[in-house]
C-alpha positions as CSV (number, residue, x, y, z in Angstrom):
1,X,86.6,112.1,93.2
2,X,85.3,108.4,91.4
3,X,88.6,106.9,92.7
4,X,87.8,107.9,96.5
5,X,90.5,109.8,97.1
6,X,90.0,113.2,97.0
7,X,90.1,115.4,100.0
8,X,88.7,118.9,100.9
9,X,90.1,121.5,98.6
10,X,87.4,124.3,99.4
11,X,85.0,125.5,97.8
12,X,86.4,125.5,94.4
13,X,89.0,121.8,94.0
14,X,89.1,122.8,90.5
15,X,91.2,125.7,90.6
16,X,93.0,124.2,93.4
17,X,94.1,121.2,91.9
18,X,95.5,123.5,89.0
19,X,97.3,125.5,91.2
20,X,98.9,122.2,92.3
21,X,100.2,120.9,88.8
22,X,103.0,121.6,87.1
23,X,103.9,121.1,83.4
24,X,107.5,122.3,82.3
25,X,108.7,121.1,78.5
26,X,112.3,119.5,78.0
27,X,114.7,121.6,76.2
28,X,115.5,120.0,72.9
29,X,113.1,117.1,73.0
30,X,108.8,116.4,73.0
31,X,109.0,115.4,76.6
32,X,106.8,117.5,79.6
33,X,107.6,117.2,82.9
34,X,104.3,117.0,85.0
35,X,104.2,117.7,88.6
36,X,101.9,118.1,91.6
37,X,102.5,119.9,94.7
38,X,100.2,120.0,97.3
39,X,99.7,119.5,101.4
40,X,98.0,116.0,100.5
41,X,100.2,113.1,100.6
42,X,98.1,110.6,98.4
43,X,96.3,113.6,96.3
44,X,99.4,114.7,94.4
45,X,100.2,111.2,92.8
46,X,97.0,110.2,92.1
47,X,96.3,114.0,90.5
48,X,99.2,113.5,88.3
49,X,98.7,109.9,86.6
50,X,95.1,111.2,86.4
51,X,95.5,114.0,84.2
52,X,98.0,111.8,82.1
53,X,95.5,109.3,81.7
54,X,92.8,111.9,80.7
55,X,95.6,113.8,78.1
56,X,96.0,109.9,76.5
57,X,92.1,109.5,76.0
58,X,91.6,113.0,75.2
59,X,94.2,112.7,72.1
60,X,93.1,109.7,71.0
61,X,89.0,110.9,71.1
62,X,90.1,113.8,68.8
63,X,92.0,112.0,66.4
64,X,89.3,109.2,66.1
65,X,87.1,112.2,65.4
66,X,89.5,114.0,63.4
67,X,89.8,110.2,61.0
68,X,85.9,110.7,61.1
69,X,85.6,113.5,59.5
70,X,88.6,113.0,56.9
71,X,86.7,110.0,55.8
72,X,83.6,111.2,55.3
73,X,84.9,113.6,53.2
74,X,86.1,112.0,50.8
75,X,83.4,109.5,50.9
76,X,81.4,111.9,49.6
77,X,83.6,113.0,47.0
78,X,83.6,109.3,45.7
79,X,80.1,109.6,45.6
80,X,79.5,112.4,43.8
81,X,82.5,111.3,41.2
82,X,80.8,108.4,41.0
83,X,77.5,110.1,39.7
84,X,79.0,112.3,37.4
85,X,80.7,109.5,35.9
86,X,77.5,107.6,35.4
87,X,75.9,110.7,33.7
88,X,78.8,111.8,31.9
89,X,78.9,108.0,30.0
90,X,75.4,107.9,29.2
91,X,76.0,110.6,27.2
92,X,78.4,109.8,25.8
93,X,77.2,106.5,24.5
94,X,74.2,108.2,23.3
95,X,76.5,111.1,21.7
96,X,78.5,107.2,19.9
97,X,74.9,106.0,18.9
98,X,73.4,109.0,17.2
99,X,76.3,109.6,14.9
100,X,77.5,105.7,14.1
101,X,80.9,106.3,15.6
102,X,82.6,102.9,16.0
103,X,86.3,104.1,17.6
104,X,87.9,107.3,17.7
105,X,90.8,106.2,15.0
106,X,89.7,107.4,11.1
107,X,90.4,104.0,9.9
108,X,87.9,102.5,11.3
109,X,84.5,104.3,11.3
110,X,82.8,103.4,8.0
111,X,82.6,107.2,6.3
112,X,85.8,108.5,7.1
113,X,87.5,105.1,5.5
114,X,85.3,105.7,2.1
115,X,86.8,109.2,1.9
116,X,90.1,108.1,2.7
117,X,89.6,105.2,0.4
118,X,88.2,107.5,-2.4
119,X,91.4,110.2,-1.8
120,X,93.7,107.4,-2.4
121,X,92.1,106.0,-5.4
122,X,92.4,109.6,-7.0
123,X,95.4,110.2,-6.2
124,X,96.8,106.9,-7.9
125,X,94.6,108.0,-10.8
126,X,95.7,110.8,-11.4
127,X,99.2,109.8,-11.1
128,X,98.1,107.2,-14.4
129,X,97.1,110.5,-16.0
130,X,100.3,111.6,-15.6
131,X,102.5,109.0,-16.4
132,X,100.3,108.6,-19.7
133,X,100.3,112.3,-20.6
134,X,103.9,111.7,-20.3
135,X,104.6,109.1,-22.4
136,X,102.4,110.4,-25.2
137,X,104.3,112.8,-25.1
138,X,107.8,111.4,-25.5
139,X,106.3,109.0,-28.3
140,X,104.9,112.5,-30.6
141,X,108.8,114.1,-29.9
142,X,110.6,111.1,-31.1
143,X,112.1,110.3,-27.2
144,X,110.6,107.3,-26.6
145,X,111.4,104.1,-28.7
146,X,109.0,100.8,-29.3
147,X,111.0,98.2,-27.1
148,X,111.1,94.7,-29.2
149,X,109.8,93.0,-26.5
150,X,106.2,94.7,-27.1
151,X,106.6,93.7,-30.9
152,X,106.9,89.8,-31.4
153,X,107.5,90.4,-35.0
154,X,110.0,93.5,-35.0
155,X,111.6,91.1,-32.4
156,X,112.3,88.5,-35.5
157,X,113.1,91.4,-37.9
158,X,115.7,92.1,-35.7
159,X,117.3,88.9,-34.7
160,X,117.2,87.9,-38.7
161,X,119.3,91.3,-39.3
162,X,121.4,90.5,-36.5
163,X,122.2,86.9,-38.0
164,X,122.9,88.3,-41.7
165,X,125.3,91.3,-40.0
166,X,127.4,88.6,-38.3
167,X,127.4,86.6,-41.6
168,X,128.4,89.3,-43.6
169,X,130.9,90.4,-41.2
170,X,132.1,87.0,-41.6
171,X,132.9,86.9,-44.6
172,X,134.5,90.3,-44.9
173,X,137.0,89.1,-42.5
174,X,137.3,85.8,-44.7
175,X,137.5,87.4,-47.8
176,X,138.7,90.5,-49.7
177,X,136.4,93.1,-51.1
178,X,137.0,92.5,-54.9
179,X,136.3,88.9,-54.5
180,X,132.9,89.5,-52.6
181,X,131.8,91.5,-55.9
182,X,132.6,88.8,-57.5
183,X,130.9,86.3,-55.6
184,X,127.1,85.5,-55.9
185,X,126.7,84.0,-52.3
186,X,127.9,87.1,-50.9
187,X,126.0,89.4,-53.3
188,X,122.5,87.0,-52.1
189,X,123.6,87.9,-48.6
190,X,124.1,91.3,-49.3
191,X,120.5,91.4,-50.8
192,X,118.5,89.8,-48.3
193,X,120.7,91.8,-45.5
194,X,119.4,95.4,-47.6
195,X,115.3,93.5,-47.8
196,X,115.4,92.9,-43.8
197,X,116.5,96.4,-43.1
198,X,113.8,97.9,-45.4
199,X,111.6,95.1,-43.3
200,X,112.5,96.5,-40.6
201,X,112.3,100.1,-40.4
202,X,108.9,100.2,-42.0
203,X,108.2,97.5,-39.1
204,X,109.1,100.1,-36.9
205,X,107.2,103.0,-38.0
206,X,104.5,100.6,-38.0
207,X,105.2,99.8,-34.1
208,X,105.7,103.5,-33.2
209,X,102.1,104.7,-34.7
210,X,100.6,101.5,-32.9
211,X,102.4,102.7,-29.6
212,X,101.0,106.3,-30.0
213,X,97.8,105.1,-30.2
214,X,97.7,103.1,-27.6
215,X,99.3,105.6,-25.4
216,X,96.4,108.0,-26.7
217,X,93.9,105.4,-25.5
218,X,95.2,105.1,-22.0
219,X,95.0,109.0,-21.7
220,X,91.8,109.2,-22.7
221,X,91.3,105.9,-20.4
222,X,92.8,107.7,-17.3
223,X,91.8,110.9,-18.0
224,X,87.9,109.3,-17.4
225,X,88.7,107.3,-14.2
226,X,90.2,110.7,-12.5
227,X,87.4,112.9,-13.5
228,X,85.1,109.9,-12.1
229,X,86.6,109.9,-8.9
230,X,87.0,114.0,-8.5
231,X,83.2,114.1,-8.3
232,X,82.7,111.5,-6.1
233,X,85.4,112.9,-3.8
234,X,83.7,115.9,-4.0
235,X,79.9,114.0,-2.8
236,X,81.5,112.8,-0.1
237,X,84.0,115.9,1.4
238,X,80.8,117.8,3.2
239,X,79.6,114.6,5.1
240,X,83.2,113.6,6.4
241,X,83.8,117.0,7.2
242,X,80.5,117.1,9.2
243,X,81.6,113.3,10.7
244,X,84.9,114.6,11.4
245,X,83.4,117.4,14.0
246,X,81.1,115.3,15.4
247,X,83.9,112.9,16.1
248,X,86.2,115.6,17.3
249,X,82.9,116.5,20.0
250,X,83.1,112.1,20.8
251,X,86.6,112.8,21.5
252,X,86.4,115.9,24.0
253,X,83.4,114.0,25.7
254,X,85.6,111.1,26.1
255,X,88.3,113.4,27.7
256,X,86.1,114.4,30.1
257,X,84.8,111.0,31.0
258,X,88.8,109.9,31.6
259,X,89.2,112.7,33.5
260,X,86.5,112.3,35.4
261,X,87.7,108.8,36.2
262,X,91.2,109.2,37.0
263,X,89.4,111.5,39.8
264,X,88.0,108.5,40.9
265,X,90.8,106.4,41.0
266,X,93.2,109.2,42.6
267,X,90.0,109.7,45.4
268,X,90.4,105.5,46.0
269,X,94.2,105.8,46.3
270,X,93.9,108.4,48.7
271,X,90.5,106.8,50.9
272,X,93.3,103.4,50.7
273,X,96.4,105.7,51.7
274,X,93.9,106.7,54.8
275,X,92.7,103.6,56.1
276,X,96.5,101.8,55.6
277,X,98.9,104.7,57.6
278,X,95.7,105.2,60.5
279,X,97.5,103.3,62.9
280,X,101.1,105.3,62.0
281,X,99.7,108.7,62.0
282,X,97.6,108.5,65.0
283,X,99.3,110.7,67.7
284,X,101.2,108.8,70.4
285,X,100.9,109.9,73.8
286,X,103.7,107.0,76.3
287,X,104.1,107.8,79.7
288,X,107.9,107.7,80.5
289,X,107.1,107.7,84.5
290,X,104.4,107.1,85.9
291,X,104.2,109.3,89.5
292,X,105.0,107.8,93.0
293,X,103.5,108.4,96.2
294,X,106.1,111.0,97.7
295,X,107.6,109.2,101.0
296,X,108.8,112.5,102.8
297,X,107.6,116.1,102.2
298,X,109.3,118.0,99.6
299,X,109.0,121.6,101.2
300,X,110.1,122.4,104.1
301,X,113.5,120.6,104.4
302,X,113.3,119.6,107.9
303,X,116.6,118.5,107.9
304,X,118.4,121.4,106.2
305,X,116.2,124.0,107.8
306,X,118.0,122.4,111.1
307,X,121.3,122.8,110.0
308,X,121.1,126.2,108.7
309,X,119.7,126.9,112.2
310,X,122.2,125.4,114.1
311,X,124.8,126.9,111.6
312,X,123.4,130.6,112.1
313,X,123.3,130.2,116.1
314,X,126.9,129.5,115.5
315,X,128.1,131.9,113.8
316,X,125.7,134.2,115.4
317,X,127.1,133.5,119.0
318,X,131.0,133.6,117.7
319,X,129.6,137.3,116.2
320,X,128.1,137.9,119.8
321,X,131.5,136.9,121.5
322,X,134.0,139.2,119.2
323,X,131.4,142.2,119.5
324,X,131.9,142.1,123.1
325,X,135.8,141.4,123.0
326,X,135.5,144.9,120.5
327,X,133.4,146.8,122.8
328,X,135.5,145.7,126.2
329,X,139.1,146.3,124.7
330,X,142.1,144.2,125.4
331,X,142.3,143.2,128.8
332,X,145.4,144.0,130.8
333,X,148.1,141.7,131.2
334,X,148.3,140.4,135.1
335,X,151.0,141.7,137.2
336,X,153.0,139.7,138.8
337,X,152.8,140.5,143.0
338,X,156.3,139.6,144.9
339,X,155.8,139.9,149.1
340,X,158.8,139.9,151.2
341,X,158.6,138.0,154.0
342,X,161.6,139.0,156.8
343,X,162.7,135.3,157.3
344,X,163.4,134.3,152.9
345,X,166.1,135.1,150.9
346,X,165.9,137.6,148.4
347,X,164.4,136.3,145.0
348,X,167.3,136.6,142.0
349,X,166.5,138.4,139.1
350,X,164.1,136.9,136.9
351,X,166.0,135.0,133.8
352,X,165.3,136.0,129.9
353,X,163.5,133.4,128.3
354,X,163.9,132.8,124.8
355,X,160.5,131.9,122.5
356,X,160.7,128.8,121.1
357,X,160.9,130.5,117.3
358,X,164.5,131.7,118.2
359,X,165.4,128.1,119.4
360,X,164.2,127.0,116.2
361,X,166.0,129.8,113.9
362,X,168.8,129.5,115.6
363,X,169.3,125.4,115.0
364,X,170.4,124.1,111.1
365,X,168.0,121.4,110.3
366,X,169.2,119.4,107.6
367,X,167.0,119.4,104.6
368,X,166.5,116.7,102.2
369,X,166.4,117.8,98.3
370,X,163.4,117.3,96.0
371,X,162.8,114.5,93.8
372,X,164.1,115.2,90.1
373,X,160.8,115.0,88.0
374,X,160.5,112.3,85.1
375,X,162.3,113.1,81.9
376,X,160.2,114.8,79.3
377,X,158.7,112.0,76.8
378,X,157.9,113.9,73.3
379,X,154.7,113.3,70.8
380,X,155.0,112.2,67.2
381,X,154.2,116.1,65.8
382,X,156.7,116.7,68.3
383,X,159.6,114.1,67.4
384,X,158.7,115.3,63.1
385,X,159.7,118.9,64.0
386,X,162.5,117.9,65.5
387,X,164.0,115.9,62.9
388,X,162.6,117.9,59.7
389,X,164.5,121.3,61.3
390,X,167.3,119.7,62.1
391,X,170.5,119.8,60.4
392,X,172.8,117.5,58.4
393,X,174.8,116.5,61.7
394,X,171.7,117.1,64.6
395,X,169.5,115.3,62.4
396,X,172.1,112.1,62.3
397,X,172.1,112.3,66.1
398,X,168.2,112.5,66.4
399,X,167.5,109.8,64.3
400,X,170.4,107.4,66.1
401,X,169.1,108.4,69.9
402,X,165.6,107.3,68.3
403,X,167.1,104.2,67.2
404,X,168.3,102.9,70.0
405,X,172.2,104.9,70.4
406,X,173.4,106.7,73.2
407,X,175.4,109.6,73.3
408,X,178.8,107.6,73.9
409,X,177.9,105.2,71.0
410,X,177.0,107.9,68.5
411,X,180.7,109.8,69.0
412,X,182.8,106.6,69.0
413,X,180.7,104.6,65.8
414,X,182.7,104.4,62.8
415,X,182.1,103.3,59.0
416,X,183.6,99.7,59.6
417,X,180.5,99.2,61.8
418,X,178.3,100.4,59.3
419,X,177.2,98.0,57.2
420,X,175.0,99.3,54.5
421,X,174.5,96.2,51.7
422,X,173.2,94.2,55.2
423,X,171.5,97.2,56.9
424,X,172.8,96.2,60.2
425,X,175.2,98.8,62.6
426,X,177.2,96.8,65.1
427,X,177.6,98.6,67.8
428,X,181.0,97.8,70.4
429,X,182.3,98.4,74.3
430,X,180.1,97.5,77.1
431,X,176.7,97.0,75.6
432,X,177.8,95.2,71.9
433,X,174.8,94.7,70.1
434,X,173.7,94.3,66.2
435,X,171.0,96.7,65.5
436,X,169.0,96.6,62.3
437,X,169.3,99.6,60.0
438,X,166.2,101.0,59.5
439,X,164.7,104.2,57.7
440,X,165.5,107.0,57.4
441,X,168.8,106.4,59.6
442,X,170.1,104.4,56.7
443,X,169.1,107.4,54.0
444,X,171.2,109.3,55.9
445,X,174.4,107.2,56.8
446,X,174.1,106.3,52.7
447,X,174.9,110.4,52.4
448,X,177.1,110.8,54.7
449,X,179.2,107.2,53.2
450,X,180.1,109.6,50.0
451,X,182.2,112.2,51.5
452,X,183.8,109.0,53.9
453,X,187.2,109.6,52.2
454,X,188.0,112.9,53.4
455,X,186.1,113.1,56.5
456,X,188.0,110.5,58.4
457,X,186.7,107.0,59.9
458,X,184.4,108.5,62.6
459,X,180.8,108.5,61.4
460,X,180.2,112.0,63.7
461,X,182.5,114.4,62.5
462,X,183.7,118.3,62.5
463,X,184.6,120.0,59.5
464,X,188.5,118.9,60.7
465,X,188.4,115.8,61.2
466,X,188.1,115.7,65.1
467,X,185.2,114.0,66.6
468,X,181.9,115.3,68.9
469,X,182.2,115.4,72.4
470,X,178.9,115.2,74.5
471,X,178.6,119.1,74.9
472,X,178.7,119.7,71.3
473,X,176.0,116.9,71.0
474,X,173.7,118.7,73.8
475,X,174.2,121.7,71.9
476,X,172.9,120.0,68.4
477,X,169.9,118.9,70.4
478,X,168.9,122.1,72.1
479,X,169.7,124.0,68.9
480,X,167.5,121.3,66.4
481,X,164.7,121.9,69.3
482,X,164.7,125.8,69.2
483,X,164.9,125.6,65.0
484,X,161.9,123.7,65.7
485,X,159.5,125.9,67.6
486,X,159.3,123.1,70.3
487,X,157.9,124.2,73.6
488,X,160.0,124.6,76.3
489,X,163.4,123.5,74.2
490,X,165.6,124.3,77.5
491,X,164.4,121.1,78.4
492,X,165.6,118.8,75.3
493,X,168.0,116.9,75.7
494,X,169.6,113.9,74.4
495,X,168.4,111.5,77.2
496,X,164.6,112.6,76.3
497,X,165.0,111.7,73.1
498,X,166.2,108.4,74.7
499,X,163.8,107.9,77.3
500,X,160.9,108.6,74.4
501,X,162.0,105.7,72.0
502,X,162.4,102.8,75.7
503,X,159.0,104.3,76.0
504,X,157.8,103.5,73.1
505,X,159.3,99.8,73.2
506,X,158.3,99.2,76.6
507,X,154.5,100.7,75.9
508,X,154.4,97.7,73.3
509,X,155.1,95.0,75.7
510,X,158.3,94.4,75.5
511,X,160.0,92.8,77.7
512,X,162.2,93.7,80.5
513,X,165.4,91.5,79.5
514,X,165.2,92.6,75.7
515,X,165.9,96.3,76.7
516,X,169.4,95.6,76.7
517,X,169.6,94.3,73.6
518,X,168.0,97.1,71.3
519,X,168.9,100.1,73.5
520,X,172.0,99.0,75.6
521,X,172.3,99.3,79.3
522,X,169.8,100.9,81.4
523,X,171.0,102.2,84.7
524,X,168.9,100.7,87.8
525,X,167.2,103.5,88.9
526,X,166.1,104.8,84.8
527,X,165.1,101.1,84.7
528,X,163.0,101.1,87.8
529,X,161.1,103.9,86.8
530,X,160.8,102.8,83.0
531,X,159.1,99.6,84.7
532,X,156.2,102.0,86.1
533,X,155.1,103.0,82.0
534,X,151.8,102.7,81.3
535,X,152.3,98.9,79.3
536,X,150.2,95.9,78.0
537,X,150.0,93.1,80.5
538,X,151.1,90.8,77.8
539,X,155.0,90.6,77.2
540,X,156.1,90.3,73.6
541,X,159.1,89.0,71.8
542,X,161.4,91.3,71.0
543,X,160.8,89.7,67.2
544,X,157.3,91.3,67.8
545,X,158.6,95.1,68.4
546,X,158.5,97.6,66.3
547,X,161.7,99.4,66.1
548,X,160.7,102.6,64.4
549,X,158.7,105.3,65.5
550,X,155.9,105.9,63.8
551,X,157.1,109.5,63.3
552,X,160.2,108.8,61.6
553,X,158.3,105.9,59.7
554,X,156.2,108.7,58.0
555,X,159.4,111.3,57.4
556,X,161.0,107.7,55.4
557,X,158.0,107.9,53.7
558,X,157.4,111.2,52.5
559,X,161.5,111.3,51.4
560,X,162.3,114.4,53.9
561,X,165.0,112.0,55.5
């Protein structure tokens, strides 16, 4: 109504507009087709466009309200978390100052560090005490000896005794015992050695007693130190337990504070994501095509109704005419009236008139024979099934036909024309040519050549050594098609195989002049029919033409040839 295009829609224009509108969802999409029908030409298009614009504004405003509500909830949550974090942080700092907690690590707090140091010192004192007890027990039981490095006098005596013993052993090695018994030097050396050994034993006893006394003193000192440290540990144990309790409480408070701070960071991330993805989350309503003003009425279609009325009138008129004839019955044929005048001669008897149908039936019209259908062309699966299911002779015939040889050339092919070393076949006759010997034809000929001396000079011959006839070749191809399970096997003839090969060459773009070099001379009428095949416009030289069908290449690769 604001646009000035609202006609009179009656007492309830809203209901009338709703009646005009139609919304139809399109299946499988998120599109809706909005249309309107009514007696006012300009109103319906403006109504559809206005409804679409109003819906777009409604969706945008609804999303703004939802986004604002979401932002408000997240902001309120952030404020509440900030207040809780502030209060919790103040409580944690107050608790830490009250109980002189430096850190949650034990070594950084004085009380726990002191008790830990006392415990370590007490452990070391006990170790020294046990070592002193063990050394004293070993000295008393004679299991430990005094080392020479701990007593200089003992070390000097041991060195002197060692020197004299070496001298005595040297003299014993140089002189006999009888001479040593009378030699004064030997007697003097022996006397000095005995005296030093007596002094050494006395010094060892004195050193042993001294070591025992020192061990007893060390034991007493270690015992006193251990007792003193035990008392210090017992005195500080209670204080350490109380501090450990406060430290655990401090850790729990810190964990609560960390949890609140994590929730605060998560809320901040959520708010940032909402702000960043606001444009992506906004629903989009796109108008694919605006309604245009209709140029002609949609209903009723006057042209269609006029045509239907005219057709109905014609049908009704025909029905009326038939109905009248049906009621009146068939009309009687007119009876000819003959008037005989006295002066007129008598009329002759009427002659018999033959209908045109009898005249046509009596004539023998010449009829042209129907055109022959083009030969059937085998597909690659059919070629593979035919060659695989064929017998040995039929397989050789089929592969030869699909290589470019005719039936007559296969029958007349002799071993002297086959050169396996050079991989060629020399075809004689009117269409003399040399063909390359590719797989699987080469493998088939190599297998049969092993029996060449027994089978004569022909490549294809019977067990008795006779050559094959064209009828026998036709039977071989028919039997192979039937054994392969091909559709309509009676249609498979050597001509079909040859047609398949020539069609394969033409579809590669072979030049017409090169067909004779591959498949021999083709009759004129057949060559004209081949030229109608769908072949590329660009002609290719014979060197670029692939002469082996894909099906035969697959058989050769699989080793079934």
